[in-house]
N, C-alpha and C positions, 0 to 999 in steps of 0.2 A: 550400499546405496549407489545407484547408477546415476552418474552425472555427465553432462556434456558441456564443455566450455561454450560461452557465448562470445561471438565476435562482434556483437552490436555495440558493446561498451568500449569506447576508446579512451575516455577521460573520466576520472573518478575524483571526487572531493571527499576527504575524510576530515571531519571536525570532531576532535576528541582530545581532552586534556590529560588523560592518563596514558602514559607511554606504553604500558603493557597492552592495554586495550587497543591502542592505535596500531601497534605492531601486528596484533591478531587480525584486525580488519584489513590492514594492508596486505598481509599474506593471503587472506581469503580472497580479496579482490583480484590479486595477481593470478591466483589459481582459477577462479571462476571465469575471469574475463580475458584470459590469455595475455597477461602482462600489459595492462593498459598504463597510460600515463596517470600518475597519482599525485594530487596536490594535498598537502597537509595543512591543517590549521588547529590551533589549540585554544582559541578564544573566539567569542562571538564576533569581535571586531575583525580578527583575521579571516573569519569565514565570510563576512560581508565584503572584505577587500578582495578575496579570491573570486567571489561571484561578480564583482564589478569588472574584473580584468579577464575573466575566462568564462567559457560556457562548458558545462559538464553533462555527461550522459546520465550519471547517477551520483547522488550525494548521500553519504552515510553520516548521520548527524547525532551527536550526543545532545541531551537536553540540559543537564546541569553543568554549564560552563562557568568559568571563574567570573566572567563579566556579564552574564545574562542567560536567558533561556534560548536554547537552540531552536525552539519552535519558531522564533522570529526568522530564522534562516529558511525554514520550510515555507513561511508566508512569502518571503522575498522571492524564492524560487518559483512558487506557484504564480506569482504576479509577473515576474520578469521573463522566466524561461520555463513555461509549463511543461515542455517536453522532457525536462530533467526529472528523473525519478528520485524522490526523496524517501529515504528509509531511516527512521529513527532507531538508534541503538542506545538503550538506557537501563538504569536500575529502577526507574519509576514505573510501578505497575498499577497505579491508581487510575480510575476512570477519568478524572479531570485532565491529567496530562494526555491520556490516550485519545480522548475525543477532541481535545484541542488540537493535537497533532494531525489527526485524520481530517478534521474539518478545515485545517489550514492547508491541506493538500498532500500530506504524506501518503505513500502507497504501501507502507510497511511500518511495523512497530515491533521491534525485537528487544527482548530483555537480555541483558548481559548474562553470560554463563553457559551459552550454547557451545557445543563443540565446533571445531573449525569445519567439519563436514556438514554439520547442520546449518551453520551460517552460510556456507557456500550454496547449499540447496535453496535456502530462503532467498538469497540474492538472485539466483537463477529463476526462482519463482516470480520475483518482482519484475524481472526483465521480460518474462513470458506473459505478464499481464495478470498473474495470480497474486492476491494480497499476501505479503510476507508478514505473517503474524505468529508470534510465539503462542503455543497451545493455550496457556492461561489467559493470554490477551484475547484470543479468539473466543474463549468461553465467556470472558467479561463482555465482549460485544454481543454475544448471543443472549446473555442474561439481561443486558441493557435493552436489547430489542424486545425480549419477552415482557419486561416490565413496562416498556412503552406501549405495547399492544394492550396490556391489562388496564392501563390508566387512560388510554385514549378512547373516550366515549364507550361505545359498545363493540369496539374492534376486536375481532378474533381471527384465527387463521382463515376461516371461511370467508369472513368479511373482507379481508385483504385480497383473497383470491378472486372474489367477486368484483372487486374494484379494478383488478388487472384484467385486460383482455387476454384472449388466448395467445395472440401474437406477442404481447408484452411479457407473458409468462415464459414463452419460448425464448425470447431475447434475454430475459433475466437469467434463465438457466445457462445460456451460452456465455454471457459475460461473467457469471460466477465460475465457469470452467476456465476462464482466462482468455476467452476469445476477444480480439480487438474489433473495432467497428468495421474495418474492411473485411475481416474474416466472417463476421456475422452477416454482412451484406452478401458475401459470396455464398455462404451456406444456405441462406434463406432466399437468395435470388431477388433481393430488393436493394434499392440504392442506399449508399452510405448515409445520405442526408435523412432518409426515412428511418434508418436505424438510430441515428443520433436523436431524431425527434421522439422516437419511442422511448429511448433511454431517459430523456428529459422528463417524459411523462411518468415513467416508472419511479424515478427518483422523487418526483413530486408526490405521487400517490403513496409511496412508502415512507415518506419523510426521511430519506437518506441523502447523503451529500457526496458520496464517492463510491468507488468500486468495492472497497473493503466493506463498507456498511451494506451495500447492495448484496454482496456475497453472504453476509450474515443473515440478511432478510431471506435470501433464496434457501439457505439451510433451514431457517425457521419455518418456512412454508413447504418444506420437504420437496423443493424443486431441485435441490443439489445436495449431494453428500460428499464432503471433501475427503480426499484420500490422505491418510496419515503420513507425515514425513518420516523418513527413516526406514 
């Protein structure tokens, strides 16, 4: 696996109550982000305290904490410091936790059990704008999206494609590939504000709430084929 460290990440928050898992995440973050400053928390309360006193470039958050649900931290980050990347690391693989996390603002959802190399690549993906999703989680998202298509009136692949303009499909394909708004603006030679407006329309038409769900939609519409990690 070819990896390149990211220098964008200077400060990392890790909220994890299991020592072994915390050590793994810390070592992965150090390797992926070239030894950033790392702040540790083992409870929901400590996580909130850290967010009140510091601002982070990325937060790695467990869900099952001794005093509550780590998704509350995702919501806090999304509300107070939306530039902070939130990546959930958890044992919970059910749709309820998954979609609650994504709709709260998480840009990644990783199940525990990945190798350190895999985790490193997923974190680098998140920083690059690509959704950091464990394979089984990505499949759950695609399955959910397929079910939504089947139950929403007469919606089909062709129906969704007809609802999207050619420009919107072009932009959806680029954001699924990990392009940020400024990069899409440069590639298509349109303003960043225009790109943002198109993305808002895309999300509304596809009934998605974030980049991860938009990527699943792009895959479902055969606009994008993700490359396997590893």
